[in-house]
Steps between C-alpha positions, in 0.01 A plus 500: 500500500620488864793737555431673170150605601549851639132545599515180712829603656356839590226327699770311693704816552198691629456234770822631659415870469583704814653194667576563869251789528253467789161354394632454143330213312847376403600471863209262560614297199853462638371416851290220349794380292727463804227337707436246227869440450557429870201268501641303207853492639516558878884497502509819295365711792819442699707670228323838563507744793196520726377827342433460131392855409836613346541168323155516343546863391838425342359197314202699373711792378744266329222307322328820388824601335567159351153475345538859373813387317314205355223734378772709328641176355834568658681190629862581572467696824229288666686177416823636649308632806322166556819301457679717760201468729519117469872492576450734794210297646743210560595675822151430635529127436246503217485167313349379172205359697424850631493643151258224391266570791520875431408444137187301597393746772562803276294362210202394712499832694512710183221302344267539799591868546439586137191279458294771332770572238644150470479407129683236306748757384570620859538137608757435229692819588495427873611141453791593272604805710499312834685205346755739348558702821538199729698310232756781452547537879531130572719440195741780590520380858566143388771608255688725742805334651620792710427544872142552603619737778809636672544492879718751684600628844461854622844643578413860584186703577536882523208717605589809300177689582181455694343280228801423280751212521797378301531121519797298371496122446734223396330249266590135527570514124538807284195620305535623144290810434520820302530834683151651513318169545296403807450173694223357715603457864368287783613571859472272805263737684236459230515156324323481163462877475732595216593863428691660216830671572771636266865426563691824556827369354601299196515122521795382711688174418548441873126518570482837676179696442353818647142625531351839600165470673238753610216400729151600382187562707328172553773303325564195725802378305660837437468593868661175602779551247582844647436441872557127561771372263804380681842361394468128460151506357453266204327640190379332184518684166334418168644534152539859374245693299485827313675670212597842633830597336720763341604466140856632494458583132151653545591854606506686830292385797257648748437301816232588754502313832249539780626371838607133474419512129864603495606131537468374139637831358793483741576147375499625140722795584746273685508267200570792261811580710664197336533691172735773405242696305130531563209720397430789735270399787304751706338351809229675701478330841196603703352441847266673741767645728872575447589230758332234286743551214676209661761411230633843405851430619531192274362695207743783568796254505390357167442835340833633630693246288259469207442835330215356286279480813312801647283468809222739608360433849133606546289508814135598537572687821788736562569394857529173693252372764610469864561124470769554234769536771463133588639389166828548307574838339443456126650830393778434243824702480501811287496427128158343445230705336306734735193339646168625363161514672176381344324197360705293255268539195506879530875529566590267216275660241612849602793429271285393206368176355836324475373358169854440369584269795451138586268536805489253795258560789492295820304536821147479630222453241347845564837677453588300189163563344510874582860543371427304183189704426678829573788409264265396224307824542828687455571312180697187597418210265324224698714234328811656649371453859572184698358397834397180674135385467270734690297348776286659766 
């Protein structure tokens, strides 16, 4: 039965359960898969960064979801996801030979890992699933005639707070993307270590693009982005991903942005400014300290000339730390909503569940998860809530 055998597919999905968790059985499976793949095709190893932990975790989580969709006999979303993944992997230099060696390594690793539950039905399902996954990815990559990546030069780097930076680049050729999407970025300080960033402005025909970056504890790439980026640096960007958007005919909008999660929402807001009429948009922009509400002046300027936009600044602490004086004053002129103090989920839901709104949430995974759960608890329909995939 192959891909129609749900019981066999459940066995394969279970092999990726808790992928990325320490001591998880699935983590051992993925370690063995990569080891076997590199043994079959030594050139593949050079496509990956030295530390493989994040890569293995991402692969395991993605495959657990894909096999779950196969179990549910849903094809549309996993096929679209795998096709995009294949197109995006062109930036690594992946070839058809690499997909073939992956297919062989994957099948043999799954068979040895699941030896106690490996039946004829599981064998059929694994063979068909692995062939389908690698076939969709390689086929989509082969059919794509657009650029595999975009290169650009850093024009400006502004340290707007202790661990926040606004970085502007000029791409060698303009990149088409929708406001709200994100791209994978490689910087010269850390070759082969790609990180997702969201453009903070709509696509520009002249190739200008802006990113807002926050360094995170232990984040090698994010710390380099904030502290070490200089004008003249050459970056490489992948094709865009994501479907965050506002339906202009879908009713009024609630946006919740934590720190640099503002970037994709800012791009959407700037794009809406092209139109004479828009749904009402209420943006809650939150940070730890008032001084970290780094883009308030821009938001005030947009709101001042676009009455459909309301902005509510929120900070967890009422006052600024001593180091705030080393960075630009972020206080906007009079006219913006009064700043509120508290955590974003509590401040936002203080006004209700916002169930009649289109809801977009952007920021760190913990904030997004907490805000989403709080809104649902207040009565917001889950299907009305948009956010990027949660990781971490």
